[in-house]
py3Dmol code that shows the C-alpha trace and the ligand (Angstrom):
import py3Dmol

protein = """\
ATOM      1  CA  UNK A   1     -18.120  -6.514   9.988  1.00  0.00           C
ATOM      2  CA  UNK A   2     -14.995  -8.563   9.619  1.00  0.00           C
ATOM      3  CA  UNK A   3     -11.388  -7.604   8.890  1.00  0.00           C
ATOM      4  CA  UNK A   4      -9.026  -9.851   6.924  1.00  0.00           C
ATOM      5  CA  UNK A   5      -5.273 -10.069   7.565  1.00  0.00           C
ATOM      6  CA  UNK A   6      -3.531 -11.466   4.539  1.00  0.00           C
ATOM      7  CA  UNK A   7       0.130 -12.467   4.198  1.00  0.00           C
ATOM      8  CA  UNK A   8       2.334 -15.261   2.864  1.00  0.00           C
ATOM      9  CA  UNK A   9       5.547 -16.923   4.173  1.00  0.00           C
ATOM     10  CA  UNK A  10       7.497 -15.917   1.067  1.00  0.00           C
ATOM     11  CA  UNK A  11       7.070 -12.250   2.035  1.00  0.00           C
ATOM     12  CA  UNK A  12       9.314 -13.041   5.014  1.00  0.00           C
ATOM     13  CA  UNK A  13      11.938 -14.731   2.839  1.00  0.00           C
ATOM     14  CA  UNK A  14      12.506 -11.781   0.470  1.00  0.00           C
ATOM     15  CA  UNK A  15      15.696 -10.274   1.938  1.00  0.00           C
ATOM     16  CA  UNK A  16      17.824  -7.536   0.342  1.00  0.00           C
ATOM     17  CA  UNK A  17      20.765  -7.841   2.733  1.00  0.00           C
ATOM     18  CA  UNK A  18      21.679  -7.196   6.348  1.00  0.00           C
ATOM     19  CA  UNK A  19      21.586  -3.393   6.275  1.00  0.00           C
ATOM     20  CA  UNK A  20      18.603  -2.809   4.000  1.00  0.00           C
ATOM     21  CA  UNK A  21      15.814  -0.936   5.822  1.00  0.00           C
ATOM     22  CA  UNK A  22      13.095  -2.833   3.927  1.00  0.00           C
ATOM     23  CA  UNK A  23      13.755  -5.933   5.933  1.00  0.00           C
ATOM     24  CA  UNK A  24      11.877  -9.141   6.845  1.00  0.00           C
ATOM     25  CA  UNK A  25      11.749  -8.075  10.517  1.00  0.00           C
ATOM     26  CA  UNK A  26       9.164  -5.457   9.550  1.00  0.00           C
ATOM     27  CA  UNK A  27       6.564  -8.234   9.257  1.00  0.00           C
ATOM     28  CA  UNK A  28       7.579  -9.679  12.641  1.00  0.00           C
ATOM     29  CA  UNK A  29       7.217  -6.261  14.247  1.00  0.00           C
ATOM     30  CA  UNK A  30       3.676  -5.995  12.894  1.00  0.00           C
ATOM     31  CA  UNK A  31       2.654  -9.491  13.865  1.00  0.00           C
ATOM     32  CA  UNK A  32       4.185  -9.240  17.357  1.00  0.00           C
ATOM     33  CA  UNK A  33       2.502  -5.925  18.033  1.00  0.00           C
ATOM     34  CA  UNK A  34      -0.899  -7.135  16.898  1.00  0.00           C
ATOM     35  CA  UNK A  35      -0.629 -10.081  19.344  1.00  0.00           C
ATOM     36  CA  UNK A  36       0.592  -7.834  22.183  1.00  0.00           C
ATOM     37  CA  UNK A  37      -2.229  -5.323  21.574  1.00  0.00           C
ATOM     38  CA  UNK A  38      -4.824  -8.116  21.696  1.00  0.00           C
ATOM     39  CA  UNK A  39      -5.896  -7.330  18.120  1.00  0.00           C
ATOM     40  CA  UNK A  40      -4.643 -10.468  16.382  1.00  0.00           C
ATOM     41  CA  UNK A  41      -7.550 -12.606  17.662  1.00  0.00           C
ATOM     42  CA  UNK A  42     -10.068 -10.274  16.068  1.00  0.00           C
ATOM     43  CA  UNK A  43      -8.569 -10.624  12.563  1.00  0.00           C
ATOM     44  CA  UNK A  44      -9.535 -13.259   9.990  1.00  0.00           C
ATOM     45  CA  UNK A  45      -6.242 -14.655   8.743  1.00  0.00           C
ATOM     46  CA  UNK A  46      -5.733 -15.676   5.118  1.00  0.00           C
ATOM     47  CA  UNK A  47      -2.715 -17.040   3.238  1.00  0.00           C
ATOM     48  CA  UNK A  48      -2.194 -14.942   0.096  1.00  0.00           C
ATOM     49  CA  UNK A  49      -2.370 -16.753  -3.226  1.00  0.00           C
ATOM     50  CA  UNK A  50       0.114 -15.820  -5.944  1.00  0.00           C
ATOM     51  CA  UNK A  51      -1.219 -13.257  -8.378  1.00  0.00           C
ATOM     52  CA  UNK A  52      -1.609 -14.855 -11.801  1.00  0.00           C
ATOM     53  CA  UNK A  53       0.378 -13.661 -14.787  1.00  0.00           C
ATOM     54  CA  UNK A  54      -2.864 -12.254 -16.240  1.00  0.00           C
ATOM     55  CA  UNK A  55      -3.549 -10.244 -13.088  1.00  0.00           C
ATOM     56  CA  UNK A  56      -0.034  -8.793 -13.010  1.00  0.00           C
ATOM     57  CA  UNK A  57      -0.042  -8.109 -16.759  1.00  0.00           C
ATOM     58  CA  UNK A  58      -3.080  -5.832 -16.420  1.00  0.00           C
ATOM     59  CA  UNK A  59      -0.658  -3.304 -14.897  1.00  0.00           C
ATOM     60  CA  UNK A  60       2.828  -4.205 -16.055  1.00  0.00           C
ATOM     61  CA  UNK A  61       2.490  -6.018 -19.383  1.00  0.00           C
ATOM     62  CA  UNK A  62       4.042  -9.319 -20.430  1.00  0.00           C
ATOM     63  CA  UNK A  63       7.473  -7.867 -21.301  1.00  0.00           C
ATOM     64  CA  UNK A  64       8.123  -6.430 -17.855  1.00  0.00           C
ATOM     65  CA  UNK A  65       7.073  -9.709 -16.212  1.00  0.00           C
ATOM     66  CA  UNK A  66       9.499 -11.537 -18.507  1.00  0.00           C
ATOM     67  CA  UNK A  67      12.290  -9.139 -17.463  1.00  0.00           C
ATOM     68  CA  UNK A  68      11.623  -9.641 -13.743  1.00  0.00           C
ATOM     69  CA  UNK A  69      11.455 -13.425 -14.161  1.00  0.00           C
ATOM     70  CA  UNK A  70      14.741 -13.350 -16.027  1.00  0.00           C
ATOM     71  CA  UNK A  71      16.321 -11.230 -13.294  1.00  0.00           C
ATOM     72  CA  UNK A  72      15.362 -13.694 -10.513  1.00  0.00           C
ATOM     73  CA  UNK A  73      18.668 -15.180  -9.215  1.00  0.00           C
ATOM     74  CA  UNK A  74      19.402 -18.801  -8.252  1.00  0.00           C
ATOM     75  CA  UNK A  75      21.688 -17.569  -5.445  1.00  0.00           C
ATOM     76  CA  UNK A  76      22.701 -14.257  -3.944  1.00  0.00           C
ATOM     77  CA  UNK A  77      21.259 -10.832  -4.757  1.00  0.00           C
ATOM     78  CA  UNK A  78      20.541  -9.311  -8.174  1.00  0.00           C
ATOM     79  CA  UNK A  79      20.023  -5.510  -8.138  1.00  0.00           C
ATOM     80  CA  UNK A  80      17.264  -4.439 -10.527  1.00  0.00           C
ATOM     81  CA  UNK A  81      17.440  -0.785  -9.342  1.00  0.00           C
ATOM     82  CA  UNK A  82      20.013   0.968  -7.089  1.00  0.00           C
ATOM     83  CA  UNK A  83      17.700   0.418  -4.051  1.00  0.00           C
ATOM     84  CA  UNK A  84      15.955  -2.816  -5.054  1.00  0.00           C
ATOM     85  CA  UNK A  85      17.350  -6.366  -5.207  1.00  0.00           C
ATOM     86  CA  UNK A  86      15.945  -9.809  -5.821  1.00  0.00           C
ATOM     87  CA  UNK A  87      17.059 -12.841  -3.833  1.00  0.00           C
ATOM     88  CA  UNK A  88      15.942 -16.351  -4.842  1.00  0.00           C
ATOM     89  CA  UNK A  89      12.630 -15.913  -2.946  1.00  0.00           C
ATOM     90  CA  UNK A  90      11.784 -12.349  -4.088  1.00  0.00           C
ATOM     91  CA  UNK A  91       9.861 -13.191  -7.261  1.00  0.00           C
ATOM     92  CA  UNK A  92       7.675 -15.547  -5.253  1.00  0.00           C
ATOM     93  CA  UNK A  93       7.139 -12.896  -2.602  1.00  0.00           C
ATOM     94  CA  UNK A  94       6.288 -10.244  -5.207  1.00  0.00           C
ATOM     95  CA  UNK A  95       3.690 -12.551  -6.829  1.00  0.00           C
ATOM     96  CA  UNK A  96       2.104 -13.277  -3.405  1.00  0.00           C
ATOM     97  CA  UNK A  97       2.256  -9.600  -2.335  1.00  0.00           C
ATOM     98  CA  UNK A  98       0.215  -8.672  -5.424  1.00  0.00           C
ATOM     99  CA  UNK A  99      -1.942 -11.769  -4.941  1.00  0.00           C
ATOM    100  CA  UNK A 100      -2.731 -10.653  -1.366  1.00  0.00           C
ATOM    101  CA  UNK A 101      -4.275  -7.471  -2.618  1.00  0.00           C
ATOM    102  CA  UNK A 102      -6.232  -9.326  -5.305  1.00  0.00           C
ATOM    103  CA  UNK A 103      -7.505 -11.673  -2.590  1.00  0.00           C
ATOM    104  CA  UNK A 104      -8.403  -8.720  -0.389  1.00  0.00           C
ATOM    105  CA  UNK A 105     -10.463  -7.245  -3.228  1.00  0.00           C
ATOM    106  CA  UNK A 106     -12.243 -10.575  -3.746  1.00  0.00           C
ATOM    107  CA  UNK A 107     -13.023 -10.823   0.001  1.00  0.00           C
ATOM    108  CA  UNK A 108     -14.390  -7.313   0.142  1.00  0.00           C
ATOM    109  CA  UNK A 109     -16.419  -7.676  -3.036  1.00  0.00           C
ATOM    110  CA  UNK A 110     -17.946 -10.996  -1.957  1.00  0.00           C
ATOM    111  CA  UNK A 111     -18.778  -9.615   1.484  1.00  0.00           C
ATOM    112  CA  UNK A 112     -16.795 -12.332   3.258  1.00  0.00           C
ATOM    113  CA  UNK A 113     -14.785  -9.525   4.881  1.00  0.00           C
ATOM    114  CA  UNK A 114     -15.560  -5.813   4.812  1.00  0.00           C
ATOM    115  CA  UNK A 115     -12.050  -4.538   5.337  1.00  0.00           C
ATOM    116  CA  UNK A 116      -8.654  -6.121   4.755  1.00  0.00           C
ATOM    117  CA  UNK A 117      -4.992  -5.461   5.498  1.00  0.00           C
ATOM    118  CA  UNK A 118      -2.247  -7.055   3.410  1.00  0.00           C
ATOM    119  CA  UNK A 119       0.969  -7.488   5.444  1.00  0.00           C
ATOM    120  CA  UNK A 120       3.212  -7.964   2.432  1.00  0.00           C
ATOM    121  CA  UNK A 121       6.600  -7.090   1.041  1.00  0.00           C
ATOM    122  CA  UNK A 122       8.048  -6.179  -1.347  1.00  0.00           C
ATOM    123  CA  UNK A 123       5.964  -3.035  -1.270  1.00  0.00           C
ATOM    124  CA  UNK A 124       4.523  -1.714  -4.527  1.00  0.00           C
ATOM    125  CA  UNK A 125       3.747   1.975  -4.988  1.00  0.00           C
ATOM    126  CA  UNK A 126       7.028   3.030  -6.621  1.00  0.00           C
ATOM    127  CA  UNK A 127       6.822   0.285  -9.312  1.00  0.00           C
ATOM    128  CA  UNK A 128       5.866   1.863 -12.592  1.00  0.00           C
ATOM    129  CA  UNK A 129       4.298  -0.051 -15.523  1.00  0.00           C
ATOM    130  CA  UNK A 130       7.735  -0.876 -16.893  1.00  0.00           C
ATOM    131  CA  UNK A 131      10.181  -0.111 -14.111  1.00  0.00           C
ATOM    132  CA  UNK A 132      11.056  -1.547 -10.658  1.00  0.00           C
ATOM    133  CA  UNK A 133      12.321   1.027  -8.184  1.00  0.00           C
ATOM    134  CA  UNK A 134      12.386   2.115  -4.590  1.00  0.00           C
ATOM    135  CA  UNK A 135      12.188  -1.367  -3.008  1.00  0.00           C
ATOM    136  CA  UNK A 136       9.139  -2.201  -5.210  1.00  0.00           C
ATOM    137  CA  UNK A 137       8.814  -4.910  -7.902  1.00  0.00           C
ATOM    138  CA  UNK A 138       5.125  -5.215  -8.798  1.00  0.00           C
ATOM    139  CA  UNK A 139       2.611  -2.450  -7.966  1.00  0.00           C
ATOM    140  CA  UNK A 140       0.464  -4.409  -5.551  1.00  0.00           C
ATOM    141  CA  UNK A 141      -2.249  -1.790  -4.988  1.00  0.00           C
ATOM    142  CA  UNK A 142      -2.516  -1.044  -8.703  1.00  0.00           C
ATOM    143  CA  UNK A 143      -2.899  -4.740  -9.536  1.00  0.00           C
ATOM    144  CA  UNK A 144      -5.657  -4.978  -6.959  1.00  0.00           C
ATOM    145  CA  UNK A 145      -7.395  -1.899  -8.303  1.00  0.00           C
ATOM    146  CA  UNK A 146      -7.277  -3.204 -11.881  1.00  0.00           C
ATOM    147  CA  UNK A 147      -8.702  -6.492 -10.639  1.00  0.00           C
ATOM    148  CA  UNK A 148     -11.554  -4.630  -8.923  1.00  0.00           C
ATOM    149  CA  UNK A 149     -12.301  -2.763 -12.191  1.00  0.00           C
ATOM    150  CA  UNK A 150     -11.784  -5.514 -14.769  1.00  0.00           C
ATOM    151  CA  UNK A 151     -12.915  -8.628 -12.847  1.00  0.00           C
ATOM    152  CA  UNK A 152     -15.536  -7.156 -10.527  1.00  0.00           C
ATOM    153  CA  UNK A 153     -16.666  -4.419 -12.865  1.00  0.00           C
ATOM    154  CA  UNK A 154     -16.257  -1.482 -10.532  1.00  0.00           C
ATOM    155  CA  UNK A 155     -16.345   1.919 -12.177  1.00  0.00           C
ATOM    156  CA  UNK A 156     -14.815   4.041  -9.391  1.00  0.00           C
ATOM    157  CA  UNK A 157     -11.915   3.017  -7.145  1.00  0.00           C
ATOM    158  CA  UNK A 158     -10.084   5.476  -4.816  1.00  0.00           C
ATOM    159  CA  UNK A 159      -6.441   4.859  -3.988  1.00  0.00           C
ATOM    160  CA  UNK A 160      -5.260   6.663  -0.871  1.00  0.00           C
ATOM    161  CA  UNK A 161      -1.495   6.891  -0.370  1.00  0.00           C
ATOM    162  CA  UNK A 162      -0.176   8.232   2.976  1.00  0.00           C
ATOM    163  CA  UNK A 163       3.332   6.807   2.618  1.00  0.00           C
ATOM    164  CA  UNK A 164       5.946   9.543   3.143  1.00  0.00           C
ATOM    165  CA  UNK A 165       7.257   8.971  -0.386  1.00  0.00           C
ATOM    166  CA  UNK A 166       5.181   9.893  -3.412  1.00  0.00           C
ATOM    167  CA  UNK A 167       3.536   6.896  -5.140  1.00  0.00           C
ATOM    168  CA  UNK A 168       5.009   7.578  -8.505  1.00  0.00           C
ATOM    169  CA  UNK A 169       4.322   4.094  -9.767  1.00  0.00           C
ATOM    170  CA  UNK A 170       0.601   4.283  -8.972  1.00  0.00           C
ATOM    171  CA  UNK A 171       0.440   7.693 -10.593  1.00  0.00           C
ATOM    172  CA  UNK A 172       2.180   6.306 -13.685  1.00  0.00           C
ATOM    173  CA  UNK A 173      -0.349   3.437 -13.924  1.00  0.00           C
ATOM    174  CA  UNK A 174      -3.517   5.440 -13.473  1.00  0.00           C
ATOM    175  CA  UNK A 175      -2.873   8.921 -14.940  1.00  0.00           C
ATOM    176  CA  UNK A 176      -5.743   9.537 -17.362  1.00  0.00           C
ATOM    177  CA  UNK A 177      -7.787   6.574 -16.128  1.00  0.00           C
ATOM    178  CA  UNK A 178     -11.342   7.773 -15.370  1.00  0.00           C
ATOM    179  CA  UNK A 179     -11.977   4.795 -13.027  1.00  0.00           C
ATOM    180  CA  UNK A 180      -9.313   5.650 -10.453  1.00  0.00           C
ATOM    181  CA  UNK A 181      -9.012   8.610  -8.064  1.00  0.00           C
ATOM    182  CA  UNK A 182      -5.567   8.880  -6.388  1.00  0.00           C
ATOM    183  CA  UNK A 183      -5.196  11.048  -3.318  1.00  0.00           C
ATOM    184  CA  UNK A 184      -1.874  11.296  -1.546  1.00  0.00           C
ATOM    185  CA  UNK A 185       0.332  13.157   0.860  1.00  0.00           C
ATOM    186  CA  UNK A 186       4.137  12.888   0.842  1.00  0.00           C
ATOM    187  CA  UNK A 187       7.148  14.741   2.014  1.00  0.00           C
ATOM    188  CA  UNK A 188       8.678  17.099  -0.546  1.00  0.00           C
ATOM    189  CA  UNK A 189      11.512  17.310  -1.299  1.00  0.00           C
ATOM    190  CA  UNK A 190      12.188  13.620  -0.878  1.00  0.00           C
ATOM    191  CA  UNK A 191      12.627  10.493  -3.030  1.00  0.00           C
ATOM    192  CA  UNK A 192      11.331  10.004  -5.762  1.00  0.00           C
ATOM    193  CA  UNK A 193      11.269  13.829  -6.197  1.00  0.00           C
ATOM    194  CA  UNK A 194       8.017  14.044  -8.152  1.00  0.00           C
ATOM    195  CA  UNK A 195       4.237  14.328  -7.628  1.00  0.00           C
ATOM    196  CA  UNK A 196       3.938  18.128  -7.649  1.00  0.00           C
ATOM    197  CA  UNK A 197       2.188  18.492 -10.974  1.00  0.00           C
ATOM    198  CA  UNK A 198      -1.185  16.696 -10.447  1.00  0.00           C
ATOM    199  CA  UNK A 199      -1.348  15.560 -14.098  1.00  0.00           C
ATOM    200  CA  UNK A 200      -5.166  15.034 -14.079  1.00  0.00           C
ATOM    201  CA  UNK A 201      -8.114  16.105 -11.938  1.00  0.00           C
ATOM    202  CA  UNK A 202      -8.189  12.586 -10.499  1.00  0.00           C
ATOM    203  CA  UNK A 203      -4.674  12.974  -9.078  1.00  0.00           C
ATOM    204  CA  UNK A 204      -4.827  14.897  -5.823  1.00  0.00           C
ATOM    205  CA  UNK A 205      -1.265  14.958  -4.511  1.00  0.00           C
ATOM    206  CA  UNK A 206      -0.427  17.137  -1.557  1.00  0.00           C
ATOM    207  CA  UNK A 207       3.249  17.709  -0.767  1.00  0.00           C
ATOM    208  CA  UNK A 208       4.202  18.365   2.878  1.00  0.00           C
ATOM    209  CA  UNK A 209       7.336  20.235   3.906  1.00  0.00           C
ATOM    210  CA  UNK A 210       9.969  18.485   6.025  1.00  0.00           C
ATOM    211  CA  UNK A 211       9.037  18.865   9.699  1.00  0.00           C
ATOM    212  CA  UNK A 212       5.307  18.814   9.021  1.00  0.00           C
ATOM    213  CA  UNK A 213       3.229  16.878  11.565  1.00  0.00           C
ATOM    214  CA  UNK A 214      -0.314  15.853  12.356  1.00  0.00           C
ATOM    215  CA  UNK A 215      -1.810  19.309  11.919  1.00  0.00           C
ATOM    216  CA  UNK A 216      -0.527  19.751   8.376  1.00  0.00           C
ATOM    217  CA  UNK A 217      -1.394  16.157   7.451  1.00  0.00           C
ATOM    218  CA  UNK A 218      -4.955  16.433   8.789  1.00  0.00           C
ATOM    219  CA  UNK A 219      -5.435  19.743   6.961  1.00  0.00           C
ATOM    220  CA  UNK A 220      -4.382  18.102   3.685  1.00  0.00           C
ATOM    221  CA  UNK A 221      -6.788  15.234   4.214  1.00  0.00           C
ATOM    222  CA  UNK A 222      -9.681  17.518   5.225  1.00  0.00           C
ATOM    223  CA  UNK A 223      -9.151  20.228   2.602  1.00  0.00           C
ATOM    224  CA  UNK A 224      -7.969  18.136  -0.390  1.00  0.00           C
ATOM    225  CA  UNK A 225      -8.680  14.398  -0.068  1.00  0.00           C
ATOM    226  CA  UNK A 226     -12.134  14.329   1.474  1.00  0.00           C
ATOM    227  CA  UNK A 227     -13.791  16.773  -0.935  1.00  0.00           C
ATOM    228  CA  UNK A 228     -12.257  14.922  -3.893  1.00  0.00           C
ATOM    229  CA  UNK A 229     -13.512  11.573  -2.573  1.00  0.00           C
ATOM    230  CA  UNK A 230     -16.969  12.927  -1.795  1.00  0.00           C
ATOM    231  CA  UNK A 231     -17.247  14.076  -5.386  1.00  0.00           C
ATOM    232  CA  UNK A 232     -15.840  10.843  -6.833  1.00  0.00           C
ATOM    233  CA  UNK A 233     -18.006   8.486  -4.714  1.00  0.00           C
ATOM    234  CA  UNK A 234     -15.611   5.485  -4.744  1.00  0.00           C
ATOM    235  CA  UNK A 235     -17.139   2.036  -4.762  1.00  0.00           C
ATOM    236  CA  UNK A 236     -13.941   0.694  -3.092  1.00  0.00           C
ATOM    237  CA  UNK A 237     -11.383   2.520  -0.963  1.00  0.00           C
ATOM    238  CA  UNK A 238      -7.847   1.172  -1.294  1.00  0.00           C
ATOM    239  CA  UNK A 239      -4.943   2.352   0.845  1.00  0.00           C
ATOM    240  CA  UNK A 240      -1.225   2.339   0.052  1.00  0.00           C
ATOM    241  CA  UNK A 241      -0.467   2.158   3.754  1.00  0.00           C
ATOM    242  CA  UNK A 242       3.100   3.315   4.332  1.00  0.00           C
ATOM    243  CA  UNK A 243       3.936   4.306   7.878  1.00  0.00           C
ATOM    244  CA  UNK A 244       7.242   6.078   7.191  1.00  0.00           C
ATOM    245  CA  UNK A 245       5.765   9.554   7.804  1.00  0.00           C
ATOM    246  CA  UNK A 246       5.930   8.636  11.514  1.00  0.00           C
ATOM    247  CA  UNK A 247       8.113  10.912  13.583  1.00  0.00           C
ATOM    248  CA  UNK A 248      10.399   8.013  14.580  1.00  0.00           C
ATOM    249  CA  UNK A 249      11.001   6.859  10.997  1.00  0.00           C
ATOM    250  CA  UNK A 250      14.694   6.987   9.986  1.00  0.00           C
ATOM    251  CA  UNK A 251      14.133   7.590   6.264  1.00  0.00           C
ATOM    252  CA  UNK A 252      12.122  10.838   6.332  1.00  0.00           C
ATOM    253  CA  UNK A 253      11.317  13.967   8.286  1.00  0.00           C
ATOM    254  CA  UNK A 254       7.562  14.178   8.872  1.00  0.00           C
ATOM    255  CA  UNK A 255       6.183  13.940  12.381  1.00  0.00           C
ATOM    256  CA  UNK A 256       3.030  11.828  12.355  1.00  0.00           C
ATOM    257  CA  UNK A 257       2.123   9.673  15.281  1.00  0.00           C
ATOM    258  CA  UNK A 258      -0.054   6.560  15.767  1.00  0.00           C
ATOM    259  CA  UNK A 259      -2.996   8.833  16.576  1.00  0.00           C
ATOM    260  CA  UNK A 260      -2.769  10.444  13.124  1.00  0.00           C
ATOM    261  CA  UNK A 261      -2.928   6.993  11.445  1.00  0.00           C
ATOM    262  CA  UNK A 262      -5.953   6.148  13.639  1.00  0.00           C
ATOM    263  CA  UNK A 263      -7.613   9.441  12.721  1.00  0.00           C
ATOM    264  CA  UNK A 264      -7.109   9.083   8.939  1.00  0.00           C
ATOM    265  CA  UNK A 265      -8.338   5.514   9.093  1.00  0.00           C
ATOM    266  CA  UNK A 266     -11.532   6.721  10.766  1.00  0.00           C
ATOM    267  CA  UNK A 267     -12.006   9.382   8.109  1.00  0.00           C
ATOM    268  CA  UNK A 268     -11.556   6.766   5.357  1.00  0.00           C
ATOM    269  CA  UNK A 269     -14.013   4.472   7.070  1.00  0.00           C
ATOM    270  CA  UNK A 270     -16.592   7.272   6.845  1.00  0.00           C
ATOM    271  CA  UNK A 271     -15.921   7.640   3.112  1.00  0.00           C
ATOM    272  CA  UNK A 272     -16.193   3.872   2.587  1.00  0.00           C
ATOM    273  CA  UNK A 273     -19.415   3.676   4.562  1.00  0.00           C
ATOM    274  CA  UNK A 274     -20.952   6.528   2.575  1.00  0.00           C
ATOM    275  CA  UNK A 275     -20.129   5.182  -0.860  1.00  0.00           C
ATOM    276  CA  UNK A 276     -18.550   1.745  -0.818  1.00  0.00           C
ATOM    277  CA  UNK A 277     -20.608  -0.393   1.624  1.00  0.00           C
ATOM    278  CA  UNK A 278     -17.688  -0.004   4.030  1.00  0.00           C
ATOM    279  CA  UNK A 279     -15.196  -1.752   1.727  1.00  0.00           C
ATOM    280  CA  UNK A 280     -11.540  -0.923   2.457  1.00  0.00           C
ATOM    281  CA  UNK A 281      -8.480  -2.764   1.143  1.00  0.00           C
ATOM    282  CA  UNK A 282      -5.219  -1.598   2.755  1.00  0.00           C
ATOM    283  CA  UNK A 283      -1.746  -2.823   1.785  1.00  0.00           C
ATOM    284  CA  UNK A 284       1.567  -2.222   3.507  1.00  0.00           C
ATOM    285  CA  UNK A 285       4.076   0.043   1.733  1.00  0.00           C
ATOM    286  CA  UNK A 286       6.869   1.673   3.766  1.00  0.00           C
ATOM    287  CA  UNK A 287       7.655   2.128   7.473  1.00  0.00           C
ATOM    288  CA  UNK A 288      11.220   1.525   8.701  1.00  0.00           C
ATOM    289  CA  UNK A 289      11.234   2.127  12.451  1.00  0.00           C
ATOM    290  CA  UNK A 290      10.238  -1.354  13.574  1.00  0.00           C
ATOM    291  CA  UNK A 291       8.624  -0.142  16.786  1.00  0.00           C
ATOM    292  CA  UNK A 292       6.737   2.763  15.193  1.00  0.00           C
ATOM    293  CA  UNK A 293       5.639   0.498  12.334  1.00  0.00           C
ATOM    294  CA  UNK A 294       4.170  -2.100  14.676  1.00  0.00           C
ATOM    295  CA  UNK A 295       2.364   0.455  16.772  1.00  0.00           C
ATOM    296  CA  UNK A 296       1.048   2.369  13.735  1.00  0.00           C
ATOM    297  CA  UNK A 297      -0.311  -0.712  11.981  1.00  0.00           C
ATOM    298  CA  UNK A 298      -1.955  -1.758  15.237  1.00  0.00           C
ATOM    299  CA  UNK A 299      -3.801   1.563  15.510  1.00  0.00           C
ATOM    300  CA  UNK A 300      -4.738   1.394  11.796  1.00  0.00           C
ATOM    301  CA  UNK A 301      -6.141  -2.096  12.301  1.00  0.00           C
ATOM    302  CA  UNK A 302      -7.820  -1.231  15.622  1.00  0.00           C
ATOM    303  CA  UNK A 303      -9.982   1.237  13.718  1.00  0.00           C
ATOM    304  CA  UNK A 304     -10.705  -1.160  10.821  1.00  0.00           C
ATOM    305  CA  UNK A 305     -11.708  -3.888  13.270  1.00  0.00           C
ATOM    306  CA  UNK A 306     -13.975  -1.516  15.186  1.00  0.00           C
ATOM    307  CA  UNK A 307     -15.708  -0.422  11.952  1.00  0.00           C
TER     308      UNK A 307
END
"""
ligand_1 = """\
1
ZN
Zn 7.895 5.185 1.699
"""
view = py3Dmol.view(width=600, height=400)
view.addModel(protein, "pdb")
view.setStyle({"model": 0}, {"cartoon": {"style": "trace"}})
view.addModel(ligand_1, "xyz")
view.setStyle({"model": 1}, {"stick": {}})
view.zoomTo()
view.show()
């Protein structure tokens, strides 16, 4: 069993300004911690290709891609949403972030790697079909899932989202799609202030009150996610891996710890082993305490490597 680690130098060059929490140093914190924890040597490193226009258009359509390309600045920052800006490298980073997840799907489907983690930014799960928002430009996990379905012919893909913010973009893309089960937890109330309505039986969104910790999170996973996944029998498990529900995160008020991320990873490995030949594709979303982010990704990957 091998685990891929996929990133691209452009993901480090996307920079939304000195005080923006979604900062390039997040990737340094992850890389440094993986080396310090002795995990880096067990990973198979890949450079992400850029997603093709066709791959991105499966989720966003040609018009949205044209809009983003037109918004890409020659110098400085161009805000495409109150929280989201493009610098001259951002478009390249966004293409490679999506391409990393496509590559991860290809590696998992070919059997070259069983599990994969994409250390990418900008993140993706707030990006709707036609709207960038919440630090996200292209919906990386959705583009990967569509690739798994349309290129590899999968019929059932599960997307798991444990970021502290609701993955409104992923929900927007897949509501009503019989090929995709979305299970999530998120703090409510909190940005983007939606996700309570579970618009289809394949959307299993569990809001958690501010102050909730590992006990509440594990109950949501055990009582809501795992039965839904057992019934759905996913052929691929994909993870929108945001680590901003950590107790040290400055942007939210949940109280998860590294051990909760290790635990949920082990539970997802069991699901993947039962139905998906062990295939797991995980992609970075949020996580804004640099120390907690590094430690949490390390524990997530420690479990994937051990699989
Ligand atoms: Zn988040």
